[in-house]
PDB file of N, CA, C and O in Angstrom:
ATOM      1  N   UNK A   1       0.842  -1.159   0.000  1.00  0.00           N
ATOM      2  CA  UNK A   1       0.000   0.000   0.000  1.00  0.00           C
ATOM      3  C   UNK A   1       0.897   1.235   0.000  1.00  0.00           C
ATOM      4  O   UNK A   1       1.945   1.251   0.645  1.00  0.00           O
ATOM      5  N   UNK A   2       0.483   2.250  -0.716  1.00  0.00           N
ATOM      6  CA  UNK A   2       1.190   3.533  -0.749  1.00  0.00           C
ATOM      7  C   UNK A   2       0.244   4.604  -0.220  1.00  0.00           C
ATOM      8  O   UNK A   2      -0.882   4.744  -0.698  1.00  0.00           O
ATOM      9  N   UNK A   3       0.715   5.360   0.771  1.00  0.00           N
ATOM     10  CA  UNK A   3      -0.084   6.441   1.352  1.00  0.00           C
ATOM     11  C   UNK A   3       0.581   7.763   0.991  1.00  0.00           C
ATOM     12  O   UNK A   3       1.700   8.040   1.421  1.00  0.00           O
ATOM     13  N   UNK A   4      -0.118   8.583   0.191  1.00  0.00           N
ATOM     14  CA  UNK A   4       0.407   9.878  -0.225  1.00  0.00           C
ATOM     15  C   UNK A   4      -0.367  11.040   0.372  1.00  0.00           C
ATOM     16  O   UNK A   4       0.037  12.192   0.216  1.00  0.00           O
ATOM     17  N   UNK A   5      -1.449  10.766   1.038  1.00  0.00           N
ATOM     18  CA  UNK A   5      -2.294  11.832   1.568  1.00  0.00           C
ATOM     19  C   UNK A   5      -2.157  11.993   3.065  1.00  0.00           C
ATOM     20  O   UNK A   5      -1.095  11.751   3.640  1.00  0.00           O
ATOM     21  N   UNK A   6      -3.244  12.404   3.683  1.00  0.00           N
ATOM     22  CA  UNK A   6      -3.279  12.642   5.121  1.00  0.00           C
ATOM     23  C   UNK A   6      -4.233  11.641   5.763  1.00  0.00           C
ATOM     24  O   UNK A   6      -5.386  11.510   5.352  1.00  0.00           O
ATOM     25  N   UNK A   7      -3.731  10.935   6.782  1.00  0.00           N
ATOM     26  CA  UNK A   7      -4.545   9.968   7.517  1.00  0.00           C
ATOM     27  C   UNK A   7      -4.699  10.478   8.941  1.00  0.00           C
ATOM     28  O   UNK A   7      -3.723  10.554   9.688  1.00  0.00           O
ATOM     29  N   UNK A   8      -5.916  10.823   9.314  1.00  0.00           N
ATOM     30  CA  UNK A   8      -6.188  11.276  10.673  1.00  0.00           C
ATOM     31  C   UNK A   8      -6.618  10.055  11.483  1.00  0.00           C
ATOM     32  O   UNK A   8      -7.778   9.921  11.875  1.00  0.00           O
ATOM     33  N   UNK A   9      -5.660   9.178  11.718  1.00  0.00           N
ATOM     34  CA  UNK A   9      -5.946   7.936  12.419  1.00  0.00           C
ATOM     35  C   UNK A   9      -4.719   7.052  12.416  1.00  0.00           C
ATOM     36  O   UNK A   9      -3.589   7.540  12.384  1.00  0.00           O
ATOM     37  N   UNK A  10      -4.947   5.735  12.450  1.00  0.00           N
ATOM     38  CA  UNK A  10      -3.878   4.758  12.589  1.00  0.00           C
ATOM     39  C   UNK A  10      -3.706   3.969  11.299  1.00  0.00           C
ATOM     40  O   UNK A  10      -4.681   3.509  10.705  1.00  0.00           O
ATOM     41  N   UNK A  11      -2.457   3.817  10.874  1.00  0.00           N
ATOM     42  CA  UNK A  11      -2.106   2.907   9.784  1.00  0.00           C
ATOM     43  C   UNK A  11      -1.464   1.692  10.435  1.00  0.00           C
ATOM     44  O   UNK A  11      -0.465   1.827  11.142  1.00  0.00           O
ATOM     45  N   UNK A  12      -2.024   0.501  10.207  1.00  0.00           N
ATOM     46  CA  UNK A  12      -1.480  -0.724  10.792  1.00  0.00           C
ATOM     47  C   UNK A  12      -0.922  -1.623   9.701  1.00  0.00           C
ATOM     48  O   UNK A  12      -1.594  -1.913   8.712  1.00  0.00           O
ATOM     49  N   UNK A  13       0.328  -2.062   9.897  1.00  0.00           N
ATOM     50  CA  UNK A  13       0.944  -3.025   8.996  1.00  0.00           C
ATOM     51  C   UNK A  13       1.048  -4.342   9.753  1.00  0.00           C
ATOM     52  O   UNK A  13       1.855  -4.480  10.672  1.00  0.00           O
ATOM     53  N   UNK A  14       0.221  -5.307   9.357  1.00  0.00           N
ATOM     54  CA  UNK A  14       0.210  -6.623   9.989  1.00  0.00           C
ATOM     55  C   UNK A  14       0.804  -7.679   9.076  1.00  0.00           C
ATOM     56  O   UNK A  14       0.502  -8.865   9.205  1.00  0.00           O
ATOM     57  N   UNK A  15       1.655  -7.242   8.150  1.00  0.00           N
ATOM     58  CA  UNK A  15       2.290  -8.128   7.178  1.00  0.00           C
ATOM     59  C   UNK A  15       2.150  -7.518   5.802  1.00  0.00           C
ATOM     60  O   UNK A  15       1.063  -7.076   5.428  1.00  0.00           O
ATOM     61  N   UNK A  16       3.216  -7.488   5.053  1.00  0.00           N
ATOM     62  CA  UNK A  16       3.175  -6.848   3.748  1.00  0.00           C
ATOM     63  C   UNK A  16       4.079  -5.634   3.727  1.00  0.00           C
ATOM     64  O   UNK A  16       4.970  -5.489   4.564  1.00  0.00           O
ATOM     65  N   UNK A  17       3.836  -4.757   2.753  1.00  0.00           N
ATOM     66  CA  UNK A  17       4.677  -3.582   2.573  1.00  0.00           C
ATOM     67  C   UNK A  17       3.807  -2.332   2.538  1.00  0.00           C
ATOM     68  O   UNK A  17       2.808  -2.275   1.822  1.00  0.00           O
ATOM     69  N   UNK A  18       4.200  -1.336   3.318  1.00  0.00           N
ATOM     70  CA  UNK A  18       3.507  -0.043   3.323  1.00  0.00           C
ATOM     71  C   UNK A  18       4.546   1.053   3.125  1.00  0.00           C
ATOM     72  O   UNK A  18       5.594   1.053   3.770  1.00  0.00           O
ATOM     73  N   UNK A  19       4.243   1.987   2.226  1.00  0.00           N
ATOM     74  CA  UNK A  19       5.106   3.130   1.961  1.00  0.00           C
ATOM     75  C   UNK A  19       4.303   4.391   2.281  1.00  0.00           C
ATOM     76  O   UNK A  19       3.303   4.681   1.624  1.00  0.00           O
ATOM     77  N   UNK A  20       4.747   5.137   3.294  1.00  0.00           N
ATOM     78  CA  UNK A  20       4.026   6.333   3.731  1.00  0.00           C
ATOM     79  C   UNK A  20       4.826   7.571   3.337  1.00  0.00           C
ATOM     80  O   UNK A  20       5.914   7.811   3.859  1.00  0.00           O
ATOM     81  N   UNK A  21       4.275   8.353   2.408  1.00  0.00           N
ATOM     82  CA  UNK A  21       4.898   9.593   1.956  1.00  0.00           C
ATOM     83  C   UNK A  21       4.119  10.807   2.448  1.00  0.00           C
ATOM     84  O   UNK A  21       4.588  11.938   2.319  1.00  0.00           O
ATOM     85  N   UNK A  22       2.957  10.589   2.999  1.00  0.00           N
ATOM     86  CA  UNK A  22       2.115  11.688   3.464  1.00  0.00           C
ATOM     87  C   UNK A  22       2.221  11.886   4.954  1.00  0.00           C
ATOM     88  O   UNK A  22       3.300  11.779   5.536  1.00  0.00           O
ATOM     89  N   UNK A  23       1.083  12.177   5.571  1.00  0.00           N
ATOM     90  CA  UNK A  23       1.027  12.418   7.006  1.00  0.00           C
ATOM     91  C   UNK A  23       0.087  11.419   7.659  1.00  0.00           C
ATOM     92  O   UNK A  23      -0.935  11.044   7.086  1.00  0.00           O
ATOM     93  N   UNK A  24       0.447  10.991   8.869  1.00  0.00           N
ATOM     94  CA  UNK A  24      -0.413  10.085   9.626  1.00  0.00           C
ATOM     95  C   UNK A  24      -0.219  10.333  11.118  1.00  0.00           C
ATOM     96  O   UNK A  24       0.863  10.714  11.564  1.00  0.00           O
ATOM     97  N   UNK A  25      -1.273  10.113  11.869  1.00  0.00           N
ATOM     98  CA  UNK A  25      -1.186  10.276  13.320  1.00  0.00           C
ATOM     99  C   UNK A  25      -0.309   9.191  13.938  1.00  0.00           C
ATOM    100  O   UNK A  25       0.594   9.493  14.718  1.00  0.00           O
ATOM    101  N   UNK A  26      -0.572   7.915  13.590  1.00  0.00           N
ATOM    102  CA  UNK A  26       0.135   6.787  14.190  1.00  0.00           C
ATOM    103  C   UNK A  26       0.348   5.688  13.161  1.00  0.00           C
ATOM    104  O   UNK A  26      -0.524   5.416  12.337  1.00  0.00           O
ATOM    105  N   UNK A  27       1.519   5.059  13.217  1.00  0.00           N
ATOM    106  CA  UNK A  27       1.779   3.849  12.438  1.00  0.00           C
ATOM    107  C   UNK A  27       2.075   2.722  13.405  1.00  0.00           C
ATOM    108  O   UNK A  27       2.982   2.824  14.231  1.00  0.00           O
ATOM    109  N   UNK A  28       1.303   1.634  13.300  1.00  0.00           N
ATOM    110  CA  UNK A  28       1.568   0.416  14.046  1.00  0.00           C
ATOM    111  C   UNK A  28       2.237  -0.561  13.081  1.00  0.00           C
ATOM    112  O   UNK A  28       1.569  -1.196  12.266  1.00  0.00           O
ATOM    113  N   UNK A  29       3.544  -0.672  13.179  1.00  0.00           N
ATOM    114  CA  UNK A  29       4.308  -1.578  12.308  1.00  0.00           C
ATOM    115  C   UNK A  29       4.463  -2.914  13.040  1.00  0.00           C
ATOM    116  O   UNK A  29       5.537  -3.226  13.554  1.00  0.00           O
ATOM    117  N   UNK A  30       3.391  -3.693  13.081  1.00  0.00           N
ATOM    118  CA  UNK A  30       3.388  -4.943  13.829  1.00  0.00           C
ATOM    119  C   UNK A  30       4.224  -6.030  13.162  1.00  0.00           C
ATOM    120  O   UNK A  30       4.865  -6.827  13.847  1.00  0.00           O
ATOM    121  N   UNK A  31       4.223  -6.067  11.839  1.00  0.00           N
ATOM    122  CA  UNK A  31       5.048  -7.003  11.077  1.00  0.00           C
ATOM    123  C   UNK A  31       5.155  -6.449   9.663  1.00  0.00           C
ATOM    124  O   UNK A  31       4.609  -5.388   9.360  1.00  0.00           O
ATOM    125  N   UNK A  32       5.855  -7.169   8.807  1.00  0.00           N
ATOM    126  CA  UNK A  32       6.033  -6.688   7.447  1.00  0.00           C
ATOM    127  C   UNK A  32       7.119  -5.622   7.369  1.00  0.00           C
ATOM    128  O   UNK A  32       7.976  -5.526   8.248  1.00  0.00           O
ATOM    129  N   UNK A  33       7.072  -4.816   6.295  1.00  0.00           N
ATOM    130  CA  UNK A  33       8.086  -3.802   6.041  1.00  0.00           C
ATOM    131  C   UNK A  33       7.401  -2.468   5.805  1.00  0.00           C
ATOM    132  O   UNK A  33       6.534  -2.358   4.937  1.00  0.00           O
ATOM    133  N   UNK A  34       7.785  -1.451   6.574  1.00  0.00           N
ATOM    134  CA  UNK A  34       7.192  -0.122   6.471  1.00  0.00           C
ATOM    135  C   UNK A  34       8.264   0.903   6.133  1.00  0.00           C
ATOM    136  O   UNK A  34       9.286   0.983   6.815  1.00  0.00           O
ATOM    137  N   UNK A  35       8.036   1.686   5.085  1.00  0.00           N
ATOM    138  CA  UNK A  35       8.934   2.768   4.702  1.00  0.00           C
ATOM    139  C   UNK A  35       8.248   4.084   5.017  1.00  0.00           C
ATOM    140  O   UNK A  35       7.106   4.316   4.620  1.00  0.00           O
ATOM    141  N   UNK A  36       8.962   4.950   5.742  1.00  0.00           N
ATOM    142  CA  UNK A  36       8.394   6.230   6.156  1.00  0.00           C
ATOM    143  C   UNK A  36       9.213   7.366   5.554  1.00  0.00           C
ATOM    144  O   UNK A  36      10.421   7.460   5.771  1.00  0.00           O
ATOM    145  N   UNK A  37       8.537   8.227   4.796  1.00  0.00           N
ATOM    146  CA  UNK A  37       9.189   9.383   4.215  1.00  0.00           C
ATOM    147  C   UNK A  37       8.397  10.645   4.472  1.00  0.00           C
ATOM    148  O   UNK A  37       8.731  11.708   3.947  1.00  0.00           O
ATOM    149  N   UNK A  38       7.360  10.543   5.267  1.00  0.00           N
ATOM    150  CA  UNK A  38       6.485  11.680   5.527  1.00  0.00           C
ATOM    151  C   UNK A  38       6.550  12.140   6.971  1.00  0.00           C
ATOM    152  O   UNK A  38       7.571  11.999   7.644  1.00  0.00           O
ATOM    153  N   UNK A  39       5.439  12.694   7.431  1.00  0.00           N
ATOM    154  CA  UNK A  39       5.344  13.252   8.785  1.00  0.00           C
ATOM    155  C   UNK A  39       4.394  12.363   9.592  1.00  0.00           C
ATOM    156  O   UNK A  39       3.218  12.226   9.256  1.00  0.00           O
ATOM    157  N   UNK A  40       4.922  11.765  10.654  1.00  0.00           N
ATOM    158  CA  UNK A  40       4.167  10.814  11.454  1.00  0.00           C
ATOM    159  C   UNK A  40       4.193  11.273  12.910  1.00  0.00           C
ATOM    160  O   UNK A  40       5.230  11.716  13.403  1.00  0.00           O
ATOM    161  N   UNK A  41       3.065  11.168  13.593  1.00  0.00           N
ATOM    162  CA  UNK A  41       3.000  11.561  14.995  1.00  0.00           C
ATOM    163  C   UNK A  41       3.692  10.560  15.903  1.00  0.00           C
ATOM    164  O   UNK A  41       4.442  10.948  16.798  1.00  0.00           O
ATOM    165  N   UNK A  42       3.445   9.263  15.678  1.00  0.00           N
ATOM    166  CA  UNK A  42       4.009   8.226  16.539  1.00  0.00           C
ATOM    167  C   UNK A  42       4.146   6.928  15.750  1.00  0.00           C
ATOM    168  O   UNK A  42       3.286   6.587  14.937  1.00  0.00           O
ATOM    169  N   UNK A  43       5.241   6.208  16.000  1.00  0.00           N
ATOM    170  CA  UNK A  43       5.489   4.913  15.352  1.00  0.00           C
ATOM    171  C   UNK A  43       5.762   3.886  16.435  1.00  0.00           C
ATOM    172  O   UNK A  43       6.554   4.133  17.345  1.00  0.00           O
ATOM    173  N   UNK A  44       5.103   2.723  16.340  1.00  0.00           N
ATOM    174  CA  UNK A  44       5.382   1.643  17.275  1.00  0.00           C
ATOM    175  C   UNK A  44       5.214   0.295  16.595  1.00  0.00           C
ATOM    176  O   UNK A  44       4.681   0.215  15.488  1.00  0.00           O
ATOM    177  N   UNK A  45       5.662  -0.752  17.247  1.00  0.00           N
ATOM    178  CA  UNK A  45       5.566  -2.097  16.712  1.00  0.00           C
ATOM    179  C   UNK A  45       6.937  -2.713  16.485  1.00  0.00           C
ATOM    180  O   UNK A  45       7.965  -2.050  16.625  1.00  0.00           O
ATOM    181  N   UNK A  46       6.933  -3.996  16.133  1.00  0.00           N
ATOM    182  CA  UNK A  46       8.165  -4.757  15.970  1.00  0.00           C
ATOM    183  C   UNK A  46       8.519  -5.053  14.513  1.00  0.00           C
ATOM    184  O   UNK A  46       9.491  -5.761  14.251  1.00  0.00           O
ATOM    185  N   UNK A  47       7.764  -4.532  13.583  1.00  0.00           N
ATOM    186  CA  UNK A  47       8.058  -4.753  12.167  1.00  0.00           C
ATOM    187  C   UNK A  47       9.284  -3.967  11.726  1.00  0.00           C
ATOM    188  O   UNK A  47       9.772  -3.093  12.443  1.00  0.00           O
ATOM    189  N   UNK A  48       9.771  -4.294  10.536  1.00  0.00           N
ATOM    190  CA  UNK A  48      10.943  -3.601   9.987  1.00  0.00           C
ATOM    191  C   UNK A  48      10.515  -2.236   9.460  1.00  0.00           C
ATOM    192  O   UNK A  48       9.513  -2.109   8.755  1.00  0.00           O
ATOM    193  N   UNK A  49      11.304  -1.208   9.821  1.00  0.00           N
ATOM    194  CA  UNK A  49      10.983   0.165   9.429  1.00  0.00           C
ATOM    195  C   UNK A  49      12.212   0.799   8.795  1.00  0.00           C
ATOM    196  O   UNK A  49      13.317   0.713   9.331  1.00  0.00           O
ATOM    197  N   UNK A  50      12.004   1.438   7.645  1.00  0.00           N
ATOM    198  CA  UNK A  50      13.057   2.198   6.984  1.00  0.00           C
ATOM    199  C   UNK A  50      12.600   3.651   6.923  1.00  0.00           C
ATOM    200  O   UNK A  50      11.486   3.946   6.488  1.00  0.00           O
ATOM    201  N   UNK A  51      13.472   4.554   7.363  1.00  0.00           N
ATOM    202  CA  UNK A  51      13.169   5.980   7.326  1.00  0.00           C
ATOM    203  C   UNK A  51      13.902   6.623   6.157  1.00  0.00           C
ATOM    204  O   UNK A  51      15.119   6.487   6.035  1.00  0.00           O
ATOM    205  N   UNK A  52      13.172   7.318   5.302  1.00  0.00           N
ATOM    206  CA  UNK A  52      13.772   8.011   4.166  1.00  0.00           C
ATOM    207  C   UNK A  52      14.179   9.421   4.585  1.00  0.00           C
ATOM    208  O   UNK A  52      13.762   9.921   5.630  1.00  0.00           O
ATOM    209  N   UNK A  53      14.997  10.046   3.752  1.00  0.00           N
ATOM    210  CA  UNK A  53      15.388  11.439   3.991  1.00  0.00           C
ATOM    211  C   UNK A  53      14.141  12.311   4.050  1.00  0.00           C
ATOM    212  O   UNK A  53      13.252  12.193   3.207  1.00  0.00           O
ATOM    213  N   UNK A  54      14.080  13.173   5.035  1.00  0.00           N
ATOM    214  CA  UNK A  54      12.943  14.072   5.189  1.00  0.00           C
ATOM    215  C   UNK A  54      11.853  13.548   6.105  1.00  0.00           C
ATOM    216  O   UNK A  54      10.877  14.253   6.362  1.00  0.00           O
ATOM    217  N   UNK A  55      11.998  12.318   6.606  1.00  0.00           N
ATOM    218  CA  UNK A  55      10.989  11.765   7.498  1.00  0.00           C
ATOM    219  C   UNK A  55      11.000  12.512   8.834  1.00  0.00           C
ATOM    220  O   UNK A  55      12.054  12.881   9.352  1.00  0.00           O
ATOM    221  N   UNK A  56       9.799  12.723   9.374  1.00  0.00           N
ATOM    222  CA  UNK A  56       9.633  13.386  10.656  1.00  0.00           C
ATOM    223  C   UNK A  56       8.734  12.516  11.512  1.00  0.00           C
ATOM    224  O   UNK A  56       7.638  12.150  11.086  1.00  0.00           O
ATOM    225  N   UNK A  57       9.185  12.176  12.725  1.00  0.00           N
ATOM    226  CA  UNK A  57       8.390  11.379  13.652  1.00  0.00           C
ATOM    227  C   UNK A  57       8.334  12.101  14.992  1.00  0.00           C
ATOM    228  O   UNK A  57       9.366  12.459  15.559  1.00  0.00           O
ATOM    229  N   UNK A  58       7.136  12.308  15.486  1.00  0.00           N
ATOM    230  CA  UNK A  58       6.967  12.992  16.762  1.00  0.00           C
ATOM    231  C   UNK A  58       7.468  14.424  16.742  1.00  0.00           C
ATOM    232  O   UNK A  58       7.886  14.950  17.774  1.00  0.00           O
ATOM    233  N   UNK A  59       7.430  15.055  15.587  1.00  0.00           N
ATOM    234  CA  UNK A  59       7.867  16.444  15.461  1.00  0.00           C
ATOM    235  C   UNK A  59       9.367  16.633  15.290  1.00  0.00           C
ATOM    236  O   UNK A  59       9.844  17.765  15.216  1.00  0.00           O
ATOM    237  N   UNK A  60      10.123  15.521  15.227  1.00  0.00           N
ATOM    238  CA  UNK A  60      11.573  15.626  15.096  1.00  0.00           C
ATOM    239  C   UNK A  60      12.031  14.907  13.828  1.00  0.00           C
ATOM    240  O   UNK A  60      11.560  13.808  13.536  1.00  0.00           O
ATOM    241  N   UNK A  61      12.941  15.516  13.078  1.00  0.00           N
ATOM    242  CA  UNK A  61      13.489  14.842  11.888  1.00  0.00           C
ATOM    243  C   UNK A  61      14.233  13.560  12.275  1.00  0.00           C
ATOM    244  O   UNK A  61      14.926  13.513  13.291  1.00  0.00           O
ATOM    245  N   UNK A  62      14.078  12.532  11.454  1.00  0.00           N
ATOM    246  CA  UNK A  62      14.768  11.272  11.679  1.00  0.00           C
ATOM    247  C   UNK A  62      16.039  11.270  10.857  1.00  0.00           C
ATOM    248  O   UNK A  62      16.020  11.593   9.669  1.00  0.00           O
ATOM    249  N   UNK A  63      17.150  10.904  11.490  1.00  0.00           N
ATOM    250  CA  UNK A  63      18.435  10.904  10.779  1.00  0.00           C
ATOM    251  C   UNK A  63      18.782   9.523  10.321  1.00  0.00           C
ATOM    252  O   UNK A  63      19.828   9.322   9.704  1.00  0.00           O
TER     253      UNK A  63
END
């Protein structure tokens, strides 16, 4: 799944691949592979996460 817009809620990855380029309140990366390049309020879970250049989590840029 590719998210390019604004999600006022939770995105859950329970297996598979999710690419987030937009904004979301929360990402639950429970399993699978999640790529974050947008602005996210909070990220949690045990899945694999890759942060792209320009990603912001909790109001702070991710390096």
